[in-house]
N, C-alpha and C positions, 0 to 999 in steps of 0.2 A: 504494500500500500504506500503510495507516495504521500509526502507531506503536503503536496499541492492540492490535496482534497478540499481545501477551503480554509476556513477560519482558524487559526491556531487551535488544533484539537485540544481543548483545554482541560483541564483542572484535575479533578480529584483522582482518579484512578491512581490515585494517590501517588502521584508524583513519581511515577515510573522510575527510570533509572536514576532519578534525582536522588532518591534515598539510597541509591545503589552504592555510592562511594563510601558512605560513612560506616556502614555495618558490613561485616564479613560473616554472614549467617552460616551455620553449619550446613554441610552438604545435605541436600534433601534426602530424607529417609526413603530408601528405595522400597517400593511396594511390590508385593508379589503379583506382578502385572504381566502375565504371559501374553496379553493382548490389549495393551493399554489404550491404543487409539481406536479400538473397536467400540461400537456404541452400546447403549444399555441393553439392547436386545441381542444376546450373543448368537442367536440362531440366524440372524440376518447379517450377512457379510457382503456388502455391495462391492462391485469391482472398483479398484482404485482409479482415480482420475488419471487421464493420460500422462499428466505431468509427473505423477509418482512412479510411473513405469519406466520413464526415461532414465538414462544414465545421468548421474549427477554432475557431469562436466566432461568436456573433451580434454584430451591431453593428460588425464590422470595416470600416473605411474605408481602403482601400489606395490611396494617391494616386500612381499610377505614370504615368497619362496614356495607357496603352494596355491593351487587353484582354489581350494576351499577358503584360504585366507583372503584371497582376492574377492571371492563372492561375499564373505562376511563383511569386508570393508565397504564394498559397494552397497550392500544391504544397509549398513549403518549410516552411510551418507544419505540414502533415501529416507530412512527413518528420522534422521535429524532434520532434514528439510521438511518432513511432514510433522514436526513438533512432537514426535513420539519419544520424549526424553526418558521416560521410565524404561522403555524397551531398549533404548540405546545403552543405558547403564547396565541393564541385566545381561547384555550380550557382549560386553567388553572383554570378557575372558577368552573369547574366540580369536582375539587379535594379538599380534606380537606386542611386546612391551611398549615400544615407542608409539605405535599407532594407538594403543589403548591410552597412553598418556595424553596424546593429542585430543582424543575425544573426551577424556576426563576434564581437560582444561576448558574445552568448549562448553561442556555441561556446567562447569563451575561459573562460566560467564553467563549462561542462561539462568542459573540459579542466583544471580546477583552477588556472587562471591568473587569479586574481582581480584582480591589479593591471592586467593588460591589459584585462580585462573592464570594470573601472571607467573606465579611460581612454577606451574606446570608447563606453560607454553614458551616462556622465554628461552629455556635451554634447547628448544627444538628449532629455533628460527634458522640459524645458519645452515644446518644440515638439510633442512627441508627446502630452503631456497636453492641450495646447490644440486638437489636431486632432480629438479625440473618437474616436480609433482605439483602442478599449479592448482589442482582441485583442493588438496590439503593445505597448501600455502595460503590460499584465499581464506579458508576457514580460520586458520591460525591468525593471520594478520588482521582480519576484520574483528575477531574477538579481542585481540590484544589492544587494538586501537580504542575499542569501546572501554576496555578495562582501565587504561590509563586516563581516559576522560572521566570515568566514574570516580577514580581516585583523586581527581583534581590536579593531576600533573599535566598542565597545559603544554609545556615544552615537549615532553615525551610523547604526548598524544598528537601534537602537531607533526612530529617526525614520523610517527607511526601511520598516520593517515596519508602522508606524502608517499611513504614506502608502499602502502597498500595500492595507491593509484599507479605508481611507477612500475611495480613488480607484477601485479595481477589485474590492473585496471581493465584489460581487454576481456577478462573472464567475469566481470561484474555485469549483472543484468541491468536493465534500464531502471528498475525500482531500486536496486542496490546503489547505482550511481546517484540517483536522487537522494537516497538516504545519507550518503556521505558528503554531499555537496557543502552543507553548512560547516561541519567540522573541518573539512579539507581546506576551505577558503578562509574561514573565520579564525581558526585557532592561531595561525601565525601572527595575527594582530595582537594577541594576548600572551604570546609565548614567553615574554620576559617579565610578566606581572607576577609577583609573589602570590602564593596561595592565600585565600582569605582565612580569617580566624572567626570562631564562633564562641559567644559567651554561653556558658551552661545556664539552663533554666529548668524549672520544674514543669510538670505537665500543666497544660492550660486549655481553655476553651475559647474559641474565637467565633464571633458572629460573621456570617458571610452573606452576600447579597447576589441576586440574579442580575446579570447585565442584560442589555437589550438583545444580545445574541442567544439568550436562554442559558448561559453558562454562569458559573459562580466566580465572583471576584472576592478577594480577601483584602482586609485592611493592612496597609503597610505604611511605614514612615521612611522617607528618603531624606536622610540627614535632617530628621525631626520635622519634615514637611509631610502631612498626612495625604495618602492617596489610596485608591483601590486598584489593585493589579490583577490581571488575569493569570490563572494557573494553567500551564501547559506541560503535562508530564512527558510529552514526546519531544519537547524542545530541549536540545542539549545545552542551551545558553539562556541567560537572562537578557531581556530586551527592554529598552527605554526610549521614549519619544524624545525627539530633538528639543521640543519646546520645554519639556520637563528638565532637561539638562541645563537649559538657560535659566529656568526659574530657580533651580537649586544652586546654580553656579558651579557645575561640574566641568572639568576640562575634557574636551573631546579630541581624539587623535586626528591628525591630518590624514593619515593613511586610511584607506577604505577598500572594501571589496564589494562586488555585486553578486547577489544570490537570487535564485529564482524559485526555489522549492518551498519557501515558507508560505507564501500566499498564491503562488502560481504566476506572479508577475515579477519583473526585475525590481530588486530593492538594493539600494546602496547603504551599506552599514559601516559605521566607525566603531571605536571602542572607547569606554570610559571606565573609571574606577569610582565607586560610591564609598566614601569613607565610613559611613555608618548606615546600616539598613536593618530595620526591625519588622518582623512579621507578627501580626496580632498584638502588637504592643508588648511582647514578651521576649521573643527570640531575636537576639541581635547579632548581626554579622558585621565584620569590619573589613574594609578594602575589598568589597564585592565587585567583581568584573561584570560589566553589562555592555551589550552592543547597542549602538544608537541607530535608530531608524528615523526616517523623515515622517512627520505626522501624517502626511497624505497617503503614505504607503500602508498605513494601518487604520484607515478611516472607513466606516461602513455607511455609505450615504442613505441606504434604505432605512436604517434605524437611527441615523445621525449619531452613531457611537464612535468615539475616538478612543482607541486603546492608548493608555498612558504607559503601561509597562506589562511585561510578561515574565513570570517567574518560571524559569526552567530548572532542570535538576541540579545545576551547579549551585544554586542557592538553597534549594529544597532538600539537599543532602543532609542538612542538619536536623530534619524531622525524622521521626522513627515510626511509631504506630499511629495511624490516623483513623478516627471513627467519624463517619459522616452520618448525621442524624436528619430526621424529617423536620426538625424545627429550625432549620437554617443555621446550624452550628457545625463546627468541626472540632473534635477533641484531639489534641495533639499530645503525644507522649514521647518526648525526645530522649528518654532514658537509654543510655548506652549499655546498661548492664545485661547480663545473660537473660534470655527469655525465661518466663515463669513456667510452672508445671502445666498450665493450661494453654500456653501460647502456641502449641503445635497442633491445635485444632483448626479445622476449616479446610478449604480447598487450596491446593498448591497453585501458585502462579509463577510465571517465568517471564524473563525479558529476552526478546528475540529481535534484535535490531530496534526499529521504532515501533514494535508491537508488544503489547502485553498479552500473554497467552494464559488463559485460565483453564485448569483441568476440572471438568465437571463430570460427575458420575460416581458410581460405586468403585471401590478399590479394585483395580484390575480391569475395569471396564470404562475408564475415563475417556471423555471426549474433549478435544481441545477447541476452545472458543477464543476469539480475539475480543478485547475490550477496547471500545472507543469512547472514553468518558467525556470527550469533547464533542461527540456527534449526537444528534437528536434522533438518529435512525437505527433501530435494531432490526435484525432479520436473521433467519437461518438459511444456510446454503443448501445446495443440492446434495451434499453429503448427509445432511440430516434428513432430507426428503427421501433419499434412497432407503433409509432404514425405517421410515414411518409412512411410506406411501399408502399403506392400507388405511391409515387414519383419515385420509382425505377423499376416500371413495364417495362419490355422489356430490362432492362439493363443486362449486363453480370456480373455475380458474379466472384470475384477473391479471392485468399487466402491472408490473411494479418497476420503478426506476430506482436504482441504487445510487445514492448521492456520491459515493466515491468514484463512480463511473458514469457521471451525468451525460457524457458524450456518447455512451452506448445506448442502443435502443432499449425500451422497456422490456423486462423479462417476465415470462409466465410464472405465476406464483399462486399459492393458496394462503389462506389465513388460518393459523392455529389459534383458536379462541382461548385455549388453555394449554400450556406446556409446562410440565414439571421438570425442574432442574435440581439435581442432587448436589448441593454445595457443601462438601466436606461432611456429609452425613445429615445435613439439614435439608429436607426436600422443600423447595419453595415453588410456588406457581407463578408463572408469568402469563400475560394475557395479550391477545390480538397481535401476534407476531407473524410477519410475512415469511413464507417459506418458499424459496426459489426451487424450481424443478429442474433447472439445467445449470451446468457450470458457467461461470462468467468469463472464463478465459483469462483470469488473473490468479496466478498461483497463490499469492498472499491471502486471497479471499477463498478460493476454492479448496485450499488445504485445511481450512478450519471448518467446524460445524456451524458456525454462526458468528455474528458480530453483535456484541452486547453494548448498546449505547446508553445515553442518559435516560432515555424513555423507559428502559428496563430497570436501571439502577434506582430511578425515582419511585419504582413500585415497592422498594424495600424501605422500611421505616428506619433502619439502622444497618450500616455495614462498615467493615473494618478492613483496611489493608495494613498488614504488618510486614515491613521490609526487613526485620531481623530474622523472621522465620519463613518469609515468602509464603504467607498464608492469607487467604481471603475468607472472612466470616460474615454471615448475615445474622440479624437478630432472630432469636428464637421465636419472637412473636410473628415473624413472617413465615414460619413453617406451615406447610399445608396441613389442614386438620383432617 
């Protein structure tokens, strides 16, 4: 999915990789999942989409010494591309040690454990680059670049993204090229800026508001000047309007770069440093890096809404466990301590590039859904339909336009009046969800069972994203009776 899908896909999903850098959660407990990516009905096993049957890249040279090893490696590449992380972990013993180490590092990246990922992947760079194995080199370099950025090491991240582009850029898909455009171009502007520091604070609750785009803005202070900023968990950087830098008196760099993927139109950005930045009046950051955009580039004429700033994960990394409630509040617990005895409850979620992937379903039968907490449109894909086709017998099909692919013609779909989702053992009901009957031709969408947007999240009275344990919980009061 490209970031050019529209409006800064904002806010809660709590701060995606943003929280990624601060915590190094323990490796996800591997579940006895012989068929993790299969759906809740184990008797129905639909054929894989064509994209899953293809080889994971040309030019791959897998040095295992046996044909069975080669088959195992290709199988794991396909499983990884299909977000079947539990199955990948369960099958690593079939690989030679160095290949297994590579996949363990990539899995640690997906599990938001960037420190472990770096420890596993860095020793493999030189040997893998010399081997000519571009498929594995792409996996490694992309994960490492993300890891450095989550850790807040701007200089190392900048070099890693340049190396990714130079060494395997020709092997990146169009969506992958879009995904790395911002860090590739913008990181060099901030490569010499020291890391920001964060003052410790106790858990707190902040009141949030809906902006004209239907998303939540949170209260912030920019050098003691109050504002409301948008949250965008998929933005790797903090953004600030040019007019606000003048108002506060911030120094803006002369150097700039032009990016296209944030809003789908060319934007020229500079860089600045905010000496003191406070979230919710409680959590204070010093010397926070932010990229400066021209006001007109982030103005929405239909709603007359001017974006003052966007909080990406480089600022939100100081937050830990967030609970979003139905009374317009967010409960923040920035505690860095070890998770408590009940903090391993709920559904696993993962970070895969600019996607948040949520594992829904019973243990061993999980289905992977993407979460778009800045989008107002939820739907289930043809993978879901393939396993539930009998439920729509006799219903009238209608045409449905997917907002991420507005240029594509409307797609045939049914409406699921009620769909039960097992979220970490709590079964919740969602209502009136469009179910596509055919693949969209976009791997990032067709490889998941659905996209869960704000319209579904708003059906829950209370839900929590815990980036220490990488678990998502819903309130027990939302459980189906």
